[in-house]
C-alpha positions as CSV (number, residue, x, y, z in Angstrom):
1,X,-16.1,-7.7,-45.4
2,X,-15.6,-11.4,-44.5
3,X,-19.2,-11.9,-43.2
4,X,-20.6,-10.9,-46.6
5,X,-18.4,-13.3,-48.7
6,X,-18.6,-17.0,-49.3
7,X,-16.7,-19.4,-47.0
8,X,-15.8,-23.0,-47.5
9,X,-17.0,-25.5,-44.9
10,X,-14.6,-27.0,-42.3
11,X,-13.6,-30.6,-42.2
12,X,-16.5,-31.5,-39.8
13,X,-19.0,-29.9,-42.2
14,X,-19.7,-26.7,-40.3
15,X,-18.7,-23.1,-41.3
16,X,-16.3,-21.3,-39.0
17,X,-15.0,-17.8,-39.3
18,X,-11.2,-17.5,-39.5
19,X,-9.3,-15.4,-37.0
20,X,-9.0,-11.9,-38.3
21,X,-7.6,-8.6,-37.1
22,X,-8.4,-4.9,-37.6
23,X,-4.7,-4.1,-37.8
24,X,-3.6,-2.0,-40.8
25,X,-1.0,-2.9,-43.5
26,X,2.0,-1.4,-41.8
27,X,1.6,-3.9,-38.9
28,X,1.9,-6.9,-41.3
29,X,4.9,-9.0,-42.3
30,X,4.6,-10.0,-46.0
31,X,8.0,-11.7,-46.3
32,X,7.5,-14.7,-43.9
33,X,5.4,-16.7,-46.5
34,X,6.3,-16.6,-50.2
35,X,3.7,-17.5,-52.9
36,X,5.1,-19.4,-55.9
37,X,3.9,-19.9,-59.5
38,X,1.1,-17.5,-59.3
39,X,-0.6,-17.0,-62.7
40,X,-1.6,-13.6,-64.1
41,X,-5.1,-14.9,-64.6
42,X,-7.1,-18.1,-63.8
43,X,-9.9,-19.4,-66.1
44,X,-13.3,-19.2,-64.3
45,X,-15.1,-22.5,-63.5
46,X,-11.9,-24.4,-62.6
47,X,-10.2,-25.2,-59.3
48,X,-7.2,-23.1,-58.3
49,X,-4.1,-24.5,-56.6
50,X,-2.1,-22.2,-54.5
51,X,1.6,-22.9,-53.9
52,X,3.6,-21.2,-51.2
53,X,6.7,-21.5,-49.1
54,X,6.9,-21.3,-45.3
55,X,10.2,-19.6,-44.4
56,X,12.3,-19.9,-41.2
57,X,10.6,-16.8,-39.8
58,X,7.2,-18.4,-39.2
59,X,5.9,-21.3,-37.3
60,X,2.7,-22.8,-38.7
61,X,-0.2,-23.2,-36.3
62,X,-3.6,-25.0,-36.4
63,X,-5.6,-21.8,-37.1
64,X,-3.5,-20.4,-39.9
65,X,-5.4,-19.8,-43.2
66,X,-4.9,-18.7,-46.7
67,X,-7.5,-16.2,-48.1
68,X,-8.2,-14.6,-51.4
69,X,-8.4,-10.8,-51.1
70,X,-9.5,-8.2,-53.6
71,X,-6.6,-5.8,-54.3
72,X,-7.0,-2.7,-52.2
73,X,-7.9,-4.5,-48.9
74,X,-6.9,-2.8,-45.7
75,X,-7.6,-5.4,-42.9
76,X,-7.8,-9.2,-42.8
77,X,-11.5,-9.0,-42.3
78,X,-12.0,-8.1,-46.0
79,X,-11.3,-11.6,-47.3
80,X,-13.4,-13.0,-50.2
81,X,-12.9,-16.7,-49.3
82,X,-10.4,-18.8,-47.4
83,X,-9.1,-22.3,-46.7
84,X,-7.4,-23.5,-43.6
85,X,-3.7,-23.9,-44.1
86,X,-2.4,-27.5,-43.6
87,X,0.3,-28.0,-41.1
88,X,3.7,-29.3,-42.4
89,X,4.3,-33.0,-42.0
90,X,7.1,-32.3,-39.5
91,X,8.4,-29.2,-37.8
92,X,10.4,-27.3,-40.5
93,X,12.7,-25.6,-37.9
94,X,15.4,-23.7,-39.7
95,X,14.5,-24.9,-43.2
96,X,11.8,-23.6,-45.7
97,X,8.8,-25.9,-46.4
98,X,6.8,-26.0,-49.7
99,X,3.0,-26.2,-49.2
100,X,0.0,-26.1,-51.4
101,X,-3.7,-25.7,-51.0
102,X,-6.6,-26.0,-53.5
103,X,-9.6,-23.6,-53.8
104,X,-12.7,-25.1,-55.3
105,X,-14.2,-23.3,-58.3
106,X,-17.6,-22.9,-56.5
107,X,-16.1,-20.5,-54.0
108,X,-14.0,-18.4,-56.4
109,X,-14.9,-14.9,-57.5
110,X,-16.9,-14.5,-60.7
111,X,-15.8,-11.0,-61.6
112,X,-12.7,-9.8,-63.4
113,X,-11.3,-7.7,-60.5
114,X,-7.7,-8.1,-59.3
115,X,-7.2,-10.5,-56.4
116,X,-4.2,-11.9,-54.4
117,X,-3.4,-14.7,-52.1
118,X,-2.6,-13.8,-48.4
119,X,-1.3,-16.1,-45.6
120,X,-2.9,-15.1,-42.2
121,X,-1.8,-16.6,-38.9
122,X,-4.2,-17.5,-36.1
123,X,-3.6,-14.1,-34.5
124,X,-5.1,-12.4,-37.6
125,X,-1.7,-11.1,-38.8
126,X,-0.8,-11.2,-42.5
127,X,2.5,-13.1,-43.0
128,X,2.7,-13.2,-46.8
129,X,0.9,-11.9,-50.0
130,X,1.1,-12.9,-53.6
131,X,1.2,-10.8,-56.8
132,X,-2.2,-9.7,-58.2
133,X,-4.2,-12.0,-60.6
134,X,-7.6,-12.1,-62.3
135,X,-10.3,-14.7,-62.9
136,X,-11.1,-14.4,-66.7
137,X,-10.9,-16.3,-69.9
138,X,-7.8,-16.3,-72.0
139,X,-7.8,-13.5,-74.6
140,X,-5.6,-12.3,-77.5
141,X,-2.1,-11.3,-76.6
142,X,-2.3,-7.7,-77.9
143,X,-5.6,-7.1,-76.1
144,X,-4.1,-8.7,-72.9
145,X,-1.1,-6.3,-73.0
146,X,-3.2,-3.2,-73.3
147,X,-5.6,-4.3,-70.6
148,X,-2.8,-5.4,-68.3
149,X,-1.0,-2.1,-68.7
150,X,-4.0,0.0,-67.8
151,X,-4.8,-2.1,-64.9
152,X,-1.2,-2.0,-63.7
153,X,-1.4,1.8,-63.8
154,X,-4.6,1.7,-61.8
155,X,-3.0,-0.7,-59.3
156,X,0.0,1.7,-59.0
157,X,-2.4,4.6,-58.4
158,X,-4.2,2.5,-55.8
159,X,-0.9,1.6,-54.2
160,X,0.2,5.3,-54.2
161,X,-3.1,6.2,-52.5
162,X,-2.7,3.3,-50.0
163,X,0.9,4.4,-49.2
164,X,-0.4,8.0,-48.6
165,X,-3.1,6.7,-46.4
166,X,-0.6,4.6,-44.6
167,X,1.7,7.6,-43.9
168,X,-1.3,9.5,-42.6
169,X,-2.3,6.6,-40.4
170,X,1.3,6.3,-39.1
171,X,1.4,10.0,-38.2
172,X,-2.0,9.7,-36.5
173,X,-0.8,6.6,-34.6
174,X,2.4,8.4,-33.5
175,X,0.2,11.4,-32.3
176,X,-2.0,9.0,-30.4
177,X,1.0,7.3,-28.8
178,X,2.3,10.7,-27.7
179,X,-1.0,11.6,-26.2
180,X,-1.1,8.2,-24.5
181,X,2.3,8.8,-23.0
182,X,1.2,12.3,-21.8
183,X,-2.0,10.8,-20.3
184,X,0.0,8.1,-18.5
185,X,2.4,10.7,-17.1
186,X,-0.5,12.8,-15.9
187,X,-2.1,9.7,-14.4
188,X,1.1,8.8,-12.6
189,X,1.4,12.3,-11.1
190,X,-2.3,12.1,-10.1
191,X,-1.6,8.8,-8.3
192,X,1.4,10.3,-6.5
193,X,-0.8,13.2,-5.5
194,X,-3.4,10.8,-4.2
195,X,-0.8,9.0,-2.1
196,X,0.3,12.4,-0.7
197,X,-3.3,13.2,0.2
198,X,-3.7,9.8,1.9
199,X,-0.6,10.5,3.9
200,X,-1.9,13.9,4.9
201,X,-5.2,12.4,6.0
202,X,-3.3,9.9,8.1
203,X,-1.2,12.6,9.7
204,X,-4.4,14.5,10.4
205,X,-5.8,11.5,12.2
206,X,-2.6,11.2,14.2
207,X,-3.0,14.9,15.1
208,X,-6.5,14.2,16.3
209,X,-5.3,11.4,18.5
210,X,-2.5,13.6,19.9
211,X,-5.1,16.4,20.5
212,X,-7.4,14.0,22.4
213,X,-4.5,12.8,24.5
214,X,-3.6,16.4,25.3
215,X,-7.2,17.1,26.3
216,X,-7.2,14.1,28.7
217,X,-3.9,15.1,30.2
218,X,-5.1,18.7,30.6
219,X,-8.2,17.5,32.4
220,X,-6.2,15.3,34.7
221,X,-3.9,18.2,35.5
222,X,-6.9,20.4,36.3
223,X,-8.2,17.7,38.7
224,X,-4.9,17.4,40.4
225,X,-4.7,21.2,40.8
226,X,-0.9,21.2,40.4
227,X,-0.8,23.5,37.3
228,X,-0.6,27.2,37.8
229,X,-3.0,29.6,36.0
230,X,-0.4,30.7,33.6
231,X,0.6,27.2,32.6
232,X,-3.0,26.2,32.1
233,X,-3.6,29.2,30.0
234,X,-0.6,28.3,27.9
235,X,-1.8,24.8,27.4
236,X,-5.2,26.0,26.4
237,X,-3.7,28.3,23.8
238,X,-1.5,25.5,22.5
239,X,-4.5,23.2,22.3
240,X,-6.6,25.8,20.6
241,X,-3.7,26.4,18.1
242,X,-3.5,22.7,17.3
243,X,-7.3,22.5,16.9
244,X,-7.3,25.5,14.6
245,X,-4.5,24.0,12.6
246,X,-6.3,20.6,12.4
247,X,-9.5,22.3,11.2
248,X,-7.5,24.2,8.6
249,X,-5.9,21.0,7.4
250,X,-9.3,19.3,7.2
251,X,-10.8,22.2,5.2
252,X,-7.9,22.0,2.8
253,X,-8.3,18.2,2.5
254,X,-12.0,18.6,1.7
255,X,-11.2,21.2,-0.9
256,X,-8.6,18.9,-2.5
257,X,-11.1,16.0,-2.6
258,X,-13.8,18.2,-4.1
259,X,-11.5,19.1,-6.9
260,X,-10.2,15.6,-7.7
261,X,-11.8,15.8,-11.2
262,X,-9.6,18.8,-12.1
263,X,-6.3,17.2,-11.0
264,X,-5.1,16.6,-14.6
265,X,-5.1,20.3,-15.3
266,X,-3.9,21.4,-11.8
267,X,-1.0,18.9,-11.1
268,X,1.7,21.5,-10.8
269,X,-0.4,23.6,-8.3
270,X,-1.1,20.6,-6.2
271,X,2.5,19.6,-6.0
272,X,3.3,23.0,-4.5
273,X,0.3,22.7,-2.1
274,X,1.6,19.3,-1.0
275,X,5.0,20.7,-0.2
276,X,3.4,23.5,1.9
277,X,1.3,21.0,3.7
278,X,4.4,18.9,4.4
279,X,6.1,21.9,6.1
280,X,3.0,22.6,8.2
281,X,2.8,19.0,9.2
282,X,6.5,19.0,10.3
283,X,5.9,22.2,12.3
284,X,2.9,20.8,14.1
285,X,4.8,17.6,14.8
286,X,7.6,19.6,16.4
287,X,5.0,21.6,18.4
288,X,3.4,18.3,19.6
289,X,6.9,17.0,20.7
290,X,7.4,20.3,22.6
291,X,4.1,19.9,24.4
292,X,4.9,16.3,25.3
293,X,8.3,17.3,26.8
294,X,6.7,20.2,28.8
295,X,3.9,18.0,30.1
296,X,6.4,15.3,31.1
297,X,8.7,17.8,32.9
298,X,5.6,19.2,34.7
299,X,4.5,15.8,35.9
300,X,8.0,14.8,37.0
301,X,8.4,18.1,38.9
302,X,5.1,17.6,40.7
303,X,5.8,14.0,41.5
304,X,9.3,14.9,42.8
305,X,7.9,17.6,45.1
306,X,5.4,15.1,46.5
307,X,8.1,12.5,47.0
308,X,10.4,14.9,48.8
309,X,7.6,16.0,51.1
310,X,6.7,12.3,51.9
311,X,10.3,11.3,52.4
312,X,10.9,14.3,54.8
313,X,7.8,13.3,56.8
314,X,8.9,9.7,56.9
315,X,12.4,10.7,58.1
316,X,10.9,12.9,60.9
317,X,8.6,10.1,61.9
318,X,11.5,7.6,62.1
319,X,13.6,10.1,64.0
320,X,10.9,10.7,66.6
321,X,10.1,7.0,67.0
322,X,13.7,6.1,67.7
323,X,14.1,9.0,70.2
324,X,10.9,8.2,72.1
325,X,11.2,5.8,75.1
326,X,9.3,2.5,74.4
327,X,7.9,2.5,78.1
328,X,6.0,5.7,77.5
329,X,3.7,3.8,75.1
330,X,3.0,1.0,77.7
331,X,0.1,1.4,80.2
332,X,1.0,1.4,83.8
333,X,0.0,-1.7,85.8
334,X,-2.2,-1.3,88.9
335,X,-0.3,-1.2,92.2
336,X,-1.9,-4.3,93.6
337,X,-1.4,-6.4,90.5
338,X,1.5,-8.8,90.8
339,X,4.3,-8.7,88.2
340,X,3.7,-11.1,85.3
341,X,5.6,-14.3,85.2
342,X,8.0,-15.3,82.5
343,X,5.7,-18.0,81.3
344,X,2.7,-15.6,80.8
345,X,4.3,-13.6,78.0
346,X,4.7,-14.6,74.4
347,X,8.4,-13.6,74.3
348,X,9.1,-14.0,78.0
349,X,9.7,-11.3,80.5
350,X,11.4,-8.4,78.8
351,X,12.4,-6.8,82.2
352,X,14.1,-9.8,83.8
353,X,17.5,-8.6,82.5
354,X,17.1,-5.4,84.5
355,X,16.8,-7.4,87.8
356,X,13.1,-6.7,88.2
357,X,13.5,-3.0,87.7
358,X,11.0,-2.0,84.9
359,X,12.9,1.1,84.1
360,X,16.3,-0.4,83.8
361,X,17.3,-1.6,80.3
362,X,13.8,-1.1,78.8
363,X,15.1,1.2,76.1
364,X,17.6,-1.4,74.9
365,X,15.1,-4.4,75.1
366,X,12.1,-3.0,73.3
367,X,11.6,-1.7,69.7
368,X,8.6,0.2,68.4
369,X,7.3,0.1,64.7
370,X,7.4,3.7,63.6
371,X,4.4,3.1,61.3
372,X,1.9,1.2,63.4
373,X,3.3,1.5,67.0
374,X,3.6,-2.3,67.6
375,X,6.2,-3.3,70.2
376,X,9.0,-5.8,69.6
377,X,11.0,-7.2,72.6
378,X,14.7,-7.5,72.4
379,X,14.4,-11.3,71.9
380,X,12.9,-10.7,68.4
381,X,15.6,-10.6,65.7
382,X,16.4,-7.4,63.9
383,X,15.6,-9.0,60.5
384,X,12.0,-9.8,61.8
385,X,11.6,-6.2,63.0
386,X,12.9,-4.8,59.7
387,X,10.6,-7.1,57.7
388,X,7.6,-5.9,59.7
389,X,8.5,-2.2,59.0
390,X,9.2,-3.1,55.4
391,X,5.7,-4.7,55.0
392,X,4.2,-1.2,55.5
393,X,6.1,0.2,52.6
394,X,5.1,0.1,48.9
395,X,8.0,-0.7,46.5
396,X,8.1,0.7,43.0
397,X,8.4,-2.2,40.5
398,X,10.2,0.1,38.0
399,X,12.9,1.6,40.3
400,X,14.3,1.2,43.8
401,X,12.2,3.8,45.6
402,X,9.7,2.9,48.5
403,X,6.7,4.8,49.7
404,X,4.6,4.8,52.8
405,X,1.7,6.8,51.4
406,X,-0.4,5.0,48.8
407,X,-1.4,8.1,47.0
408,X,2.2,9.2,46.5
409,X,3.0,5.7,45.4
410,X,0.2,5.8,42.7
411,X,1.4,9.2,41.5
412,X,4.9,7.8,41.2
413,X,3.7,4.9,39.1
414,X,1.7,7.3,36.9
415,X,4.9,9.3,36.2
416,X,6.6,6.1,35.0
417,X,3.7,5.3,32.6
418,X,3.7,8.8,31.1
419,X,7.4,8.6,30.3
């Protein structure tokens, strides 16, 4: 490994590890950097100059480096020694650039194993590799041929083993990728199911609010005493049904939450469960809408009955008030008392037009408020009399109806608010 091998110092005199990666050989690109004039062997004790070419497929960066690796390496962490790769004098763009770097003899291997140069970028990716070479003294040609042939066979065997391992690793990687896709799909389904559960929880809360509203309305209807026994019993049964359904949904939700750890193996079953819950929720929503319409019709029917009764009473009252003689509501004056003068009354003498006869023309000169009994002489304008009568009435701010009875008026406003 790189931590166990010698490293040259950086330009500032400190030692710094190069950027490496645990990626395997099949993830590397060996054709982006080409190594030139690599010898079959280098004599130990001397400096080694490495020549290489940066092709158009690579852009040199400040943390790129060239390392010496023992043949058979698998990751860039297994370098023996390295040197920082110098940046080109100018951006090479679309043209190849020749570079070189020198390794000092002190940092070079001392054994006769096979090594090779590798160009590694600052992401830890191999971008080029040289042919193998050795560090040993020059020998006889015949001995060199025999030794090189045996080592070549060994290298070929090692390469064969490496290719076999590479194929196995590729198959394992593909298997892991397939498992990853399956897990992602299961996770997606789990997230969708979680959203469905959240939606069901929200619908359950809405059902609770609707149930509380129904309870309040039921209590109000009981206080009013306008609901018959059969209607109250029906409302109780409907409320009990909604409560039972809510409890059933809550129980199913608790069961679903308790089994969240088993969702990956039960995704298909939960999808079917979610569909059933959706149908139940739709049915309960329709039941709630039906209850709302029945309650609204009941309240409107009750309010209309009250309004018709109040209007009939008011019409009878007005009819009786117009038929009744105004003089019957006045007290008789004592016999000895003189007739009042015209200057003593606020509106003058209402009987002067009848020639002093109190009975003559009284019905035409006086008007009585049908709601409070106040008298209005003929001199008072009709608009003032109508305004006085109108002041007793309560006008609905939402429609054109008017009411004399305050309770009926409040019930009418309640009907508008419940719509």
